[in-house]
N, C-alpha and C positions, 0 to 999 in steps of 0.2 A: 703245190697243188693250188692251181686259180681256178677258184670257183666264182660262176656268173652273178653280178649284183643284179638283185631284183629292182625295176623302176620304184620311185619312190611313190606314185600314183596308185600302185599295186599292193598296199599296207592300207590297213584300217587298226583304229585304236580302242583298246579297251582298258579298264582303269577303276581306281574306287577313288578317287578325290586324293589321292595322297603319294599316287606313282602311278604309274599307265605302261603299257604293252603295246610293240607294235606286232600284228598279225598280217602275214602275205598271203595271198592268193593261193600258196602250196602247204597251205595249212602251219608256216612255221613261225613260232615267234622269235624275230631277229634283235627284237631292243627292249631291255627291259633294266630299268635300276629301282633297287630296295634300299631302304624302306620309303625313300622320298624320290621326288623326281629329280633333284638334283643329287643322289647318292651315286657310288661309283656303280657301273652298270653290270649284269649278271651275264646278259645275253646282248651282244654288239653286233651280230655279224652282217646290220645292214652298213657297218662301216669296214669290216672285214669279214667276210666271208669264211676264211680259213680260219682264224684265230678269234674272232669275235666271241662263238659263242651260239647257239640257238636250242631252241624246243619245237621239235618239229614230227608231227604227228598228220599222216595223210595216208592214202591209199598208194601199195608199190605200182601202180601204174592207173594214169588218171586220162581219160577222154574228155572231160568237160568238168568247169567249176563253177559256179554261181555261190552269190553272196549276197548277204543284205542284214541289218541290224532290224532286230525288231522292231515293230511300229512304235514310236514316242520312247524307245528305250536303248541303252549302250550294250545291250546282249545280242552279239553276234553271231551270224548261223553261215555255216558254208555246206554246200552241197557237193559232192565231189561222185559224180558218174565215172565209172569203168566196164571195164569189158566183163565183169560178173558178176557186177551189183551197184549199190547207191548206197553212198554212207553218209549222215549228215554228225557236222562237228561245230558243237554249241562254244564258244568262247565267251568268259565274262570274269570281271575280278567280282566277288561278294560286296555287297552295297547297300546288305539290309540291313536289320537288326532292327525296326521299327515296331515290331510284335506280331509280325506276321509269321515269323518263322518259329520251330520249334525252340524252347530254352535250352540253351547248353552253351557251354565257353568256348571262343572263336579264336584261332592265330589273328594275329597282328593283322595279318593280311591273305588272303585267299583268292591264287589263280585258278577257275575251274574248267577245266576241258571234258566235256561230255561226247563222248563219239555213240550214235545210236544206229545200227544196221536197219536198214528201209528195205532194200532188195537184195537177195542174192547172199553170195558169202564173197567176203571182198578181204583179200590179205593185204595187212597193213604195217607200217613200217612206224617204230619211234626211233625218234634221232635227238637225244637228250646230251647236250653237251654245253654244261654251264662253265662259263669263265670268267668267275667276279674279276675285280678289280679292272674292268676295261681289258678284260682278255690277258691281264698279267700273270694270271695262275689258272692252272689248269685242273678239274677236278675230274681224277679218275673213277669212272662208273662202269661196275661191273659185278656179277653177280649171275646167279643163276635160281630164279624162285624168291626173291625178297618184293615185297608189295611197296616197301619205300627206303628212299635213300636221304642224307642229310648231310650238309657240310655248312661250316660256320663263313659268316661274310661281316664285316664292322658293323655292329649295331647289334648284333643277334645271327641268327643262324635259319638256313632254307632246307624246307623238306618236300621230298617228293613223294606223295602215296600214289597209290593206284588200286581198281578196283579187282585186280588181276594179277597173277605173278607174272615178274616182269625177266624176263633171260638174257640179260646185256652182252655183248659181244665186247671185245675189248678199245671199241669204240664208239661206247657210249649208246649202240642201237637195237634194239627187241625186235622183233617180227612176232605179229598174232594176225587169226583172222577175225573177223567179225561177221556175225550170222544175221540174217533178216528178225529184226525184233528184238536182239540182244544189245545190251549198253554195257560199253566200256567209260568209266571215270576215271580221269588225271586229275590231280589236285598239288600246285603248287602253292606254298605258303610260306609266310615270315612270321618269326618269331623273335621277340626281342629276349636279350638274355637273362639265362636266369628262368624263362616260362619254355616249358614242356606241353603246351597245347597243341596235340595234331589234328588235325581236320576231320570234321565229323560224318565219315564215310555214309554212313548209315542215314544221312539228313539232307543229301544234295537237293533230293528234290524241292523240300522244303526253302533251303537255302537260294536255288535257283529262283523258287515262283516269289521268295520276299524280295532278290534284288529287282526281280522284273517289275514287283508291285511298287517298290521305292521308285523308279525310273518312270514309270507310266504315271505315276501321282504327282511326281515332279512336274512332268511335260505337261500336265493338265492345269499347272497353273499360269501357264503362257497365254496372255491374252494376244490374238493377233488374227486377223481377217485380210490381210491382205495377198498380195501375186506369191506364189512359191511358198503358200505356208510349208509343205514339208521340208525346204531347205533350210527355212527360217528355224524351225524345231531343232532341226539336226544341227544346226549351229550354236542352239541355245543349248544342247547337249552336250556338243563338244565342251563349248564353255565352260560347261557343268565341271566336265570330265579335268579341264585344264585350272579348276580351283582345288589350292590346296586348303582343304575343310577345316583345319583345326587353328587356321588364321585366317583367312577369307582371301587371301593371294591368290592370284591369276596371274601361271605361267604364261611368257608368249609362246613356248612350244614344247613338248618332251622330249626333244630332241638336240643333239649338239651336232656340227660340222657336215650336216647335210648340205652339199655347196650351192651359193649361187652362181653357179660357171662351172662344168663339170671340167675336172683337171685342173682349176684354177686352186688358190689358197682365202677365197672368199668365203671361208666357212667358220660360222662362229657359234658358239655354247648359247641358247635361247631357253635354258632351262631356270630361267628367272625372272622376275617380275620387273616391268618399263613403267615409269610413273608418265611418260610420253602415251602410252596406252590406256590413260586414268579417264578422263571426262569420257573419251569415246565407249569404254566399257562400262560404264555408270550409265550414259546414256541409252546403250545397246539394252542392259537390262530393265533399267526404268521405263522406256518402251516397252518392253514386252510384260510390264505389270509386274516383274520379280525384283519388288523392294527388296525382299530379305537377303538377296545377292549385293544389289547395288550398295545397301547400305552396311554389309560384311566386307564388302571391296572399300567402301570410302571408311571405316573402321580403320582398316589395314593400313590404308595410305596415310591415315593422319598419325597412327601408330609408329609406324613404322619411320616416316619422315623427322618424329619428334628427337629420334636419335641422333641426329646431323642438322638439327635446327641452329638457325634459320636455313641454311645452306644445303640444299635437296642435292642427293645424289641422283644420278639417272635409272640406276637400276639395284635392286634389291635382292636378297634371298627371300624364301618363303617364309620366314619368320622376321624378315626385316631389317635385316642385318647388310651392312654392305659385303657385296661379293666377293668371294677369293680374286686371287690375281690370276691373270690367264696364263695358261701353262699348254706345252704341247703333249700329244702322247704318240711319240714317231714310231711305235712299235706298232700301230694300226696303219694299214695301208691308207683309209680314208673312203668315201665313198666314190666309187670308180676313180681309184688313185686321186682324189683331189684333198691335198694335203696343205697344210699341217692338220691334224684332228685338236680339236682345241676342247679345253676344260676352261670353267670360267672365262669372265670378259672384259675386257680393257674398257669398255665404255662406263663401266664404274669408277674410272678414274677422270672420265670427262667433266664438262660443263657443257648444261644444255640448258638455256634460261627458258624453253618453253614447256619445263615440266613444272613450272612455277602456276602456271597460267591452268595447266592441267589440273591441279591438285586443287586449284580456286574452283575452276569449272565444276567438278566432280561434285564439291562441294556445295556448291549453288544449284546445280540439278535435284540436287538430295534433298535440300533446303524446302526446293520449289514444289515438292512433292511431300510435303508437310513432316519430315526428316528434322527433330531439335538437334540442335548444334550445343553441346557444354560449355561453359563457359572456358574451360582449357582449349577445347577445339576453334573456338574464335579469337582466343587468344594466339594461338598457332598461326590461324588465318592472316591475323594481323601483323605477326612477323613475317609472311610469304609477300603481302602486300608491300610492307616497308622495306622488304629486302629487293624487289623490284623497281622500289623508285630509286634507290641509289644505285643500281647495277644493270638498268635495262640498256645502256648506251654498250655496253661491254661486247665483243665477239665473242661466238661461243663456238660449240662442235657442229650443233644443228640439228635434226631430226634424224638426217640420214648417217650420224656418227662418224661424219670424215675425218681421217686418220693424218691430214695433213696439216692441221692447225686451225686455230679458231678464225671464223668471220662473222662478218655481219650478217648472218641469214633471217632472210624476211619471217620464214615463221616464226622464228624466235618472237622477232618484235612482236608478229601479230598476238602471239599467246601473252608476253608479256601487258600489250594492251587490253588485252581480254582479262587478265587478272586482275588490274587494276577496276575495271569495269565491271567486273562481280562482286569486288568490294565492295564499291560503290553502293550495291545492291545490299549488301549486307552490312552495312552502318545505319539501315534503318533506324535502328533501335539504339544506334551509339555504344552498343557493347564492344565494337573493335575498338575504341578510343582513337580512330583515324580522323582525320579531317578530311571529309569528301570533296571538298573544293580545290584541296592540291592534288586528290586522286584524279580528279578530274581534269585539271590543270597538265600533268605529267601525261594522263590516258591522250588529251588531247594531241600533246606533243611527239609523243608516239604517232599517233594517227597522222601526224603532218609529213612526219619522216617516212612512213610508209608510203603514202600519196605524192612522194617528189622524189625519194630514192630509188624505189622499188619500180617506177614508172617507167619502163624504156622507152622513149617517144619515137625514135627510129625501128623498132620493131614492133610497136603497139600491144606491148605485150606488160603487166607485173612480171618481175625476173625475181629468182631466187635468192639472189643476194644484193644489197645495198649497190647502186653504182656498179651495175652489171649487165651482160646482154646472155644470163645463164636461164636456159629454160629448165624451170622445175615445177614438178606436180601440185607440190606442197601447196603452190599460190591456189590452188582449189578451195584450201579451207577460208579465203577470206569471205564467202557469202554464206559458207556454211556453218561460220561462228559470227554471224551477222556484222563484219567489219562493212560489209559494201554489199547492196543489191546483186544479184546475179544478173538483173536485166540492164545495169548501167551500161552506157557504150563501151566505157573501160573494160569491164568485164567481160561484155560478149566478145571484143575482141581478143581477151586473154584468152578463153574458152576456146576460140576459133586458132591461138596459134597453139597450145596444148594442141590439139587435134591434130594440127597439122605436123607439129613437131615432134610430138612425144608418145603418139598414137598409132597403133598398127590395128582396124578392127573396133574390135573392143576393148583391147587390150592397151593399157598404160603404162611406160615405163617412168622411172622416177626423176630421171633428169637425163640430160642429153649422155653424160658421160655413162652412163647406166647399159644402155643400147651399145656404145662403141667399144666398152669394154670386156661385151658380152655375156651381160649379165641379164636374165627374164624379164619379161613385163611384171610389175609389182600389182598385184590384185586388188591389194587395199587402195592404190589409186585411180584403179578402175572402178571402182565403186563410190569414191569420191566425183566422179567425173556422172557418174549416175546421178548423184543428189543434185548436182549443179543443174543439171538439163531439167530436173524434177523443178529445180527453184528459178529457171529460165522459163517454165512453161512448156517445156516441150517434152509433155508425156510419151505420146509414141516412140522418139529414140529414145526415151529413160528406157520404157518397157521394154524396148527390143534390145537393148544395151545389156539388161538387168537380166534377161532370160537368156543371152547367150554367155553372160559371165556364167550364171546360175550352173549350165550346160558345161562348163568347165570343169565341174565336181567330180571326182573319180566316181567308182560305181558305187560306194555308201554314203556318197554326199560330203567327202571332206576334199578340203583344198590346201595347199602347201603355202607359201609366200608368193612364190613367182612361177611363172609358169614360160617357157622357151617358146616365143612367136613362129618357129620353123616348126618343131616337132609335134608341140603340144605337151612335151612332158614337164612334169612337176620340178621345181628347182627350190633349192633352199629349204631350211627344217620345216617338221612336218607333224601332226597337222598342226597350221598357224594359225593361234587366236586371233591375230590382227585381222588377215582377212575374211574372218568367219563374222568378226565385231562390225567392217568395213557392210558385208554382207544385211546385216541386220537394219544397221541404220540407213541404208540405202532404201531396203524394203521398207522401213518405216516411211521414211519418206514419201515412198511412191503410195503407200496405204493412206498417208494422210491426204496427197495431194488429187486423188482419185475420190478420196470421200467428199473432198471439197467440192471438186466438178461436177459431183450427182447433188449435191445441194444438200438440205434436209429432208429427211424421210417424213 
């Protein structure tokens, strides 16, 4: 049997800041890893509908479906309209526990699915097909009448509880009817070994309310008054969902192997934490007034990178450990036959010099907003600066993590320059123990190299590598990071070249090779372009581009990594933190520019 794949953009995300699940428009949970984001999957139908496993509940016949998140919350509501009536499905992970719920013991993680009959009598079908171990193990779900089912997974066990008797057939399906005013609850929970705490079915009203209160209270801390406030808040809520709360780490995406090109092998595991995203993430949180999250992420960065100090890895797991080796899962067909399906990420073995600037800049952003740095943290940052002083001339694998050997990437040199410039700013009290004169001399040397070897006189543009003719969107970071004003003749010409060679409408490709190999447009780069237009004073163009990009979100405001410029389909892992970080930073730039253009009130 070959079941049809759902479009990537048809999914929404729910989670509890430890793990997360993708919920389709058809009421099917097609991706869930427990107990952590990077654990083995229990449901993976998004990668193989036949063998990956799913947890679906929906009417047997649907005429129309609509869904949305509750305002300022990560609780998802789906409305099914059928020939015989209307049913509402509410999906969430319990994320309360701050005192608003009735006191009780809870499982380590709880996924709650509540059905409510809105009108008529609606026949329903529950299809429960857990396939632990990335689909390698089949759990036989049978029985007539039990209200619960359990099975073990590495690190604990999974328990399904229901508020009605479940009559499963041999294929994990159960039929029932829900009438107007009736409520049916399904709770999937994870428990650690030796802990037998079952979901408190009689307290679900309180748990759902506590979860909504938690998200509402968190979103109320956001400080933003610029354009597309709803998109900005949704992006912030998504970043919070992708935060591993025990450590403060933020994963790039909760999925693996959703392809950058359908049918090709550009499929990577993004359930890890990239240092590349560090200062962008801290800047986004700080710009929204979420200093607790910004500081937690910084402390995770400084803890994680101590383990390999002074050399920094590109990517770490949620505990700050180097990721496991990249492996393939040949038993899974992959999304729309896009193979291989991978776990782990070989980028962890690459050298990327940009990460040193990212960590240093993240520390500087926090410090500038009043976050104190301990003596140990300053010692660590001094070591980073010292490493850059000695190694900045070396080739590396670059921000796009190419797998064809190290090169002299301009973005990497830019971040080395930034690392030293920020280190100079951190030397003001002498606690780094560095010579600011030497830092400045080497920073100026890097600047000179970029200005001479990245500039292509024939093309009248900065290029992605030294002494090359490679168009690359990463040079858009030159003015964003303060290397060069966006209004200089050189950068105006560069921006014209990027818009001519790498842009289709509001969508920007990473580099020319990305377009020719069938890769989608990279949404983060598109938001970079918005920031550059703002810095050039082209507010009308920036507003229009931001409007068009915001409209590219799916029906619940989420983005993938890339967009197919022909079909508009999402490509790459989903939802993608990098894209939502880009949206927030572009929105903050627009907010600041519009405020300045209005003058003092």
